[in-house]
C-alpha positions in Angstrom: 213.4 -31.9 184.3 212.8 -34.2 187.2 209.6 -35.0 189.0 211.7 -33.2 191.7 212.7 -29.7 190.5 212.3 -27.1 192.6 210.4 -23.6 190.7 212.7 -20.9 190.3 212.2 -17.3 192.2 214.7 -15.0 190.4 214.8 -12.3 192.4 218.5 -11.6 191.1 218.7 -7.4 189.0 215.5 -6.4 191.2 214.7 -3.9 193.5 212.3 -4.1 195.3 209.6 -2.4 197.4 209.2 -4.4 200.8 205.4 -5.2 199.5 206.7 -6.3 196.1 209.4 -8.9 198.1 206.7 -9.9 200.5 204.3 -11.2 197.8 206.9 -12.7 196.0 207.4 -15.2 198.7 206.1 -18.6 198.3 202.5 -19.4 199.9 201.0 -22.4 200.9 196.8 -22.3 199.8 195.0 -22.4 202.3 191.1 -23.3 202.1 189.8 -21.5 205.1 186.4 -20.5 203.6 185.7 -23.7 203.4 187.5 -25.2 206.7 185.2 -22.8 209.1 181.8 -23.5 206.9 183.0 -27.5 208.2 184.0 -26.6 211.7 181.2 -24.5 212.9 178.8 -27.1 213.0 181.4 -29.2 214.7 181.3 -26.5 217.2 178.3 -25.9 217.7 177.2 -29.9 218.3 180.1 -30.2 221.1 178.9 -27.2 223.0 175.4 -28.3 222.7 175.6 -32.2 222.9 179.1 -32.1 224.5 180.5 -36.4 224.5 177.5 -38.1 222.6 178.9 -35.7 219.7 182.8 -36.2 220.7 182.0 -39.5 220.0 179.6 -39.3 216.5 182.2 -36.9 214.9 185.2 -39.8 216.1 183.2 -42.1 214.6 183.2 -40.1 211.6 186.6 -38.4 211.3 189.2 -41.0 213.0 186.7 -44.4 212.3 186.7 -45.0 215.9 184.3 -45.1 218.7 186.5 -44.8 221.3 184.7 -46.6 224.9 187.1 -44.3 226.5 186.9 -40.5 225.6 188.9 -40.0 228.9 191.7 -42.6 228.3 192.2 -44.5 231.7 195.1 -43.8 234.1 196.5 -47.5 233.9 196.1 -48.1 230.2 198.9 -44.8 230.2 201.2 -46.6 232.8 200.5 -49.9 230.5 201.7 -47.6 227.8 204.7 -46.5 229.6 205.3 -49.9 230.6 206.0 -51.4 227.5 207.8 -48.8 225.9 211.4 -49.6 224.0 213.7 -48.6 226.8 215.6 -46.8 223.8 212.4 -45.0 222.7 211.9 -44.1 226.9 215.7 -43.4 227.0 215.8 -40.3 224.1 212.0 -39.2 225.4 213.5 -38.7 228.6 217.0 -37.1 227.9 214.5 -34.9 225.5 212.7 -33.6 228.5 215.8 -33.3 230.8 216.7 -30.1 227.9 213.9 -28.8 227.4 213.1 -28.5 231.4 216.2 -27.0 231.6 215.9 -24.2 228.8 212.6 -23.6 229.9 213.4 -22.5 234.0 215.7 -20.2 232.4 212.9 -18.7 230.4 210.6 -17.8 233.6 210.2 -14.3 233.8 211.0 -12.5 236.7 208.2 -9.6 239.0 209.5 -6.4 239.4 208.7 -3.0 240.5 209.2 0.5 239.8 209.3 3.0 242.6 208.2 6.3 241.1 208.4 8.6 244.3 207.6 8.4 247.6 204.0 6.4 248.4 204.6 6.1 244.6 204.9 2.1 243.6 204.0 0.0 240.2 204.8 -3.8 240.4 204.7 -6.8 237.6 203.9 -9.9 238.4 203.8 -13.1 236.4 200.8 -15.6 236.7 200.6 -18.9 235.1 196.8 -19.0 233.3 194.4 -21.4 235.7 193.9 -24.3 233.0 195.5 -25.2 229.4 194.6 -27.6 226.6 197.1 -29.1 224.8 196.2 -29.8 221.2 198.9 -33.4 219.9 198.3 -33.4 216.3 197.4 -37.3 214.1 197.3 -37.1 211.0 200.0 -38.7 209.0 202.7 -38.8 212.0 202.6 -40.0 215.5 203.8 -36.7 217.9 205.3 -37.7 221.7 207.7 -34.2 220.9 204.6 -32.7 220.2 203.1 -33.6 224.2 206.6 -32.3 225.4 207.2 -29.1 223.6 203.4 -28.3 225.1 203.6 -29.7 228.8 206.8 -29.0 229.6 207.0 -24.9 229.6 203.2 -24.9 231.2 204.7 -27.2 233.7 207.6 -25.0 233.7 205.1 -21.8 234.1 203.0 -23.6 236.9 200.6 -24.0 234.9 197.1 -26.0 237.9 195.4 -28.1 235.6 196.8 -29.7 232.0 194.4 -31.1 229.9 195.8 -32.9 226.4 193.5 -34.1 223.2 194.8 -36.1 220.7 193.0 -38.4 218.0 192.4 -41.8 219.2 194.7 -44.5 217.3 193.1 -47.0 214.5 196.0 -49.3 215.1 194.7 -49.9 219.3 192.3 -52.0 219.3 190.7 -50.2 222.3 190.1 -47.2 220.5 193.1 -45.4 222.3 195.8 -42.9 221.1 199.2 -44.2 220.6 200.9 -45.7 222.7 204.1 -43.8 222.2 202.2 -40.9 223.5 200.1 -41.6 226.5 203.6 -43.5 227.9 204.5 -39.7 227.4 201.9 -38.0 228.6 202.8 -40.9 231.7 206.7 -39.9 231.6 205.8 -36.3 232.5 203.1 -36.9 234.9 199.9 -35.3 233.2 196.5 -37.6 233.6 193.9 -35.9 232.1 194.3 -37.4 228.0 191.5 -37.3 225.7 191.1 -39.8 222.7 189.8 -36.8 220.5 190.7 -35.1 217.8 190.3 -32.5 215.3 188.3 -29.0 215.4 186.0 -31.7 218.2 188.9 -31.5 220.6 189.1 -27.6 220.3 185.5 -27.3 220.4 185.8 -30.2 224.2 188.6 -27.8 224.9 186.4 -24.1 224.5 183.4 -25.3 226.4 183.7 -28.4 227.9 181.4 -31.5 227.3 179.2 -32.9 229.2 179.0 -36.7 229.7 176.8 -39.0 227.8 177.9 -42.3 229.1 178.4 -44.0 232.7 182.2 -43.9 232.4 182.4 -39.8 230.9 180.5 -39.1 234.8 178.0 -36.1 234.9 180.6 -34.0 233.1 183.5 -35.6 231.1 185.9 -32.4 230.7 185.8 -29.0 232.0 186.4 -25.6 229.8 190.3 -24.5 230.2 191.3 -20.6 229.5 193.9 -21.3 226.8 194.9 -24.0 224.2 197.9 -24.5 222.6 199.6 -27.1 220.5 199.8 -27.3 216.1 197.3 -28.8 213.9 195.2 -29.5 210.4 193.2 -27.2 208.9 190.5 -27.9 210.8 192.0 -27.4 214.1 193.5 -24.4 212.9 190.0 -23.1 211.9 188.8 -23.9 215.3 191.5 -22.3 217.6 190.6 -19.3 215.6 186.9 -19.7 215.6 187.1 -19.6 219.2 189.6 -17.6 220.1 188.4 -15.2 222.7 186.2 -17.5 224.2 189.6 -18.9 225.3 193.0 -17.9 224.6 195.2 -19.9 222.1 198.7 -19.6 221.3 198.6 -19.0 217.3 196.3 -20.6 214.0 199.5 -22.3 212.9 199.5 -23.3 208.9 201.9 -26.0 207.4 205.1 -26.5 208.3 208.2 -24.5 206.6 211.9 -24.0 206.1 213.7 -21.4 204.9 217.3 -22.2 204.2 219.6 -19.3 203.8 223.3 -20.7 201.6 226.2 -19.9 199.4 227.9 -21.5 197.7 230.7 -23.2 200.8 227.4 -24.8 201.7 227.2 -28.7 201.6 224.7 -29.3 198.7 223.5 -32.5 200.3 222.7 -31.8 204.0 220.8 -28.7 202.6 219.6 -30.6 200.1 218.6 -33.6 203.0 217.0 -30.6 204.9 214.9 -30.0 202.6 213.7 -33.3 201.8 213.5 -33.4 205.7 210.8 -30.4 206.4 208.9 -31.9 202.4 208.2 -35.4 204.6 205.6 -33.5 207.3 202.7 -32.7 204.9 202.1 -32.8 201.1 201.3 -29.0 201.8 204.8 -27.7 203.3 207.4 -25.5 202.3 210.6 -26.2 202.0 212.5 -22.6 200.7 216.3 -22.5 199.7 217.5 -19.3 199.7 221.3 -18.7 197.7 223.1 -16.4 195.8 224.9 -18.9 194.0 223.1 -20.1 190.7 225.5 -23.2 190.7 224.8 -23.9 194.2 221.5 -24.2 193.8 222.1 -27.1 190.5 223.7 -29.2 192.9 220.7 -29.2 195.2 218.9 -30.1 192.8 220.6 -32.8 191.9 221.2 -34.0 195.0 217.3 -33.5 195.6 216.9 -36.0 192.4 219.3 -38.5 193.9 217.7 -38.1 197.9 213.6 -38.0 197.1 213.3 -41.4 194.9 215.1 -43.3 198.1 213.5 -41.5 201.5 209.8 -43.8 202.5 208.0 -41.0 201.6 209.1 -39.6 198.5 205.7 -38.6 196.9 204.8 -36.8 199.8 208.1 -35.0 199.7 208.2 -34.7 195.8 204.9 -33.4 195.8 205.5 -30.7 198.7 209.2 -29.6 197.2 207.3 -28.9 193.6 204.2 -26.9 195.4 203.8 -23.5 195.3 205.2 -23.0 198.7 208.2 -24.1 198.3 211.1 -22.5 195.9 215.0 -21.6 195.1 215.0 -18.0 195.9 217.8 -16.4 193.9 219.5 -13.4 194.8 223.0 -10.8 193.8 223.8 -11.2 197.3 224.0 -12.2 200.3 223.0 -8.9 201.6 219.6 -10.2 199.0 219.1 -13.2 200.7 218.6 -12.2 204.3 216.2 -9.3 203.2 214.3 -12.6 201.8 214.4 -14.3 204.7 213.0 -11.4 206.5 210.3 -11.0 204.5 209.9 -15.0 204.1 209.9 -14.9 208.1 210.1 -18.9 208.0 209.2 -21.1 211.2 212.2 -22.5 210.8 215.5 -21.0 208.8 219.1 -22.7 208.7 221.4 -20.3 207.8 224.4 -22.3 206.4 227.2 -20.4 204.9 230.4 -19.3 205.4 230.2 -16.7 208.5 226.8 -17.6 210.3 228.2 -15.2 213.1 227.4 -12.8 210.8 224.0 -13.3 209.5 222.5 -14.6 213.0 222.4 -10.4 214.0 220.5 -9.4 210.9 217.9 -11.8 210.9 214.7 -9.8 211.8 212.1 -12.9 211.3 211.9 -15.9 211.9 210.6 -18.6 214.4 213.7 -20.5 214.9 217.1 -19.9 213.8 219.9 -22.8 213.3 222.9 -22.0 213.4 225.5 -23.2 210.9 225.7 -26.8 209.0 225.8 -28.9 212.5 221.9 -27.5 213.4 219.6 -29.0 211.4 215.6 -28.9 212.1 215.2 -31.8 213.4 217.4 -31.3 216.3 215.1 -28.8 217.6 212.1 -30.8 216.2 213.5 -33.4 219.0 216.4 -32.9 221.4 218.2 -29.2 221.1 216.0 -28.1 224.2 214.4 -25.5 222.2 210.4 -25.7 221.6 209.4 -26.5 218.5 205.6 -25.2 218.2 206.2 -22.5 216.0 204.8 -19.3 214.1 204.3 -20.7 210.1 203.0 -18.5 207.2 204.9 -15.1 207.9 203.5 -14.7 211.2 206.9 -15.3 212.5 207.1 -11.1 211.8 205.2 -10.6 214.5 204.9 -13.8 216.3 206.9 -16.2 218.7 207.4 -19.6 219.4 205.9 -21.2 222.6 207.7 -21.2 225.1 206.8 -21.0 229.4 205.9 -17.0 228.9 203.0 -18.6 226.4 201.4 -19.8 229.4 202.0 -17.0 231.6 200.1 -13.4 231.8 201.6 -9.8 233.2 199.7 -8.6 235.7 200.3 -5.1 237.1 199.8 -4.1 240.6 199.4 -0.5 241.8 201.0 0.4 245.1 200.2 4.2 245.9 199.7 5.5 248.6 197.8 9.0 250.2 201.1 10.6 250.0 201.9 8.7 246.6 197.8 9.7 245.2 197.8 13.5 246.5 200.5 14.5 244.7 199.0 13.7 241.2 195.4 14.3 242.5 195.3 17.9 240.7 197.3 16.8 237.0 194.8 13.5 236.9 191.6 15.5 237.3 193.5 18.2 235.1 193.6 15.0 232.6 190.1 13.7 233.0 188.4 17.0 232.9 190.6 16.9 228.6 189.4 14.3 228.1 185.6 14.9 228.7 185.4 11.7 232.0 184.4 14.8 235.2 183.7 11.4 237.3 187.3 10.0 237.3 188.5 13.2 238.9 186.1 13.4 240.7 187.0 9.5 242.0 190.5 10.8 242.9 189.3 14.2 244.2 186.6 12.7 246.6 189.7 11.4 248.9 191.1 14.8 249.6 188.0 17.5 249.5 184.6 17.8 250.8 183.2 18.2 247.2 184.6 17.5 244.4 181.5 18.4 241.7 181.4 21.9 242.8 183.5 23.2 239.5 183.3 26.8 240.5 185.5 26.0 244.3 187.5 23.5 243.1 190.8 24.9 242.3 190.0 26.9 245.9 189.3 23.1 247.3 192.7 21.8 246.0 194.3 24.5 247.3 193.3 24.3 250.8 194.3 20.7 250.8 197.6 20.6 250.0 196.8 19.6 246.0 198.4 22.6 244.2 
């Protein structure tokens, strides 16, 4: 057995209940209790001390004490001026494609006329101010800037703020220059050199300044926080939800691949490795009804893993309890397993992917066919790569324009429309022992809605019956 051998989950010959199928899926263990205990004092301290606490936590966790917590505009302009032209071209193409898809996602207002003078309309209203978190850690993610900013801008959000950790590689304690350049390309000028749970606290509570360059108020609170991060960021988002809105509590990233004997084992192996590269807790799952194919993929992993740059991280991820090869009896059972796993990213590499796609009920995003690998979606497909993890794709969707808008119903009844329903509303209200509800409506048409002995007579005289 090699150091890269993935564990086998053999479902062949088993008829599992829904609960048993869900329990059989590989998952990472998350130390959320420990994270909560660590995050609570961070949230409280930032709420109480603002920028002073932010600088202390940046020094403690990121080993940088930023002079400027809010990135100066000239630093972003300089980062853009110094950006490699080829990298800039790639970023701009990603932005172009993302804007095109986002423009198609904008929901339309509508109204329904139920009777004369009786209309219910629905308006989609942009969230006023949002905080977008862009992680640091093992990699740099200018792509996450695009995935958060473009749909928010398309939705019409008035005020956008980005928080991303300062970089130890920069002498001035500012974030990675590619991230700053991407913000400049997108026209975002409110960027903070703040990472981790302390960034979430800053967004949720706002932060008063502590040094002259901060101003009196460093950052105003936001209405919603979006963007992925590590367990401390995810836990902080969970803890402030209700004070502000959040998109999701993201767990480690994951991929599942439904493949049959006709798939290319080398490509499948490369795709599993690509996801495992993110993090030691990343989940990489192959679902196949061919044991021979599974062996071919494993053989390819043995060859490829030692040759990739982050081989140790990849091997840890592939051999962890959150990863594995699921063996099934047939394609039907493979689809059942995929729907139970509810992957953040689901690739379909089968002889007839068009027959499989309509049967997928649970996935953050579906990548159809061998030429639609997950990295395409990470960078340049036009889709969004902020997706539900940890089986939450069973009830949640990825980030998009809708994330930054809220539907609000507008009730438009005139006198005629309300009059036609007044007596029925009163009857309904009384049945719920909420008579003042009915009295509110009847007050518009009768003299004394509190005289219950004559209520029906008054209704008849007013033409309500």
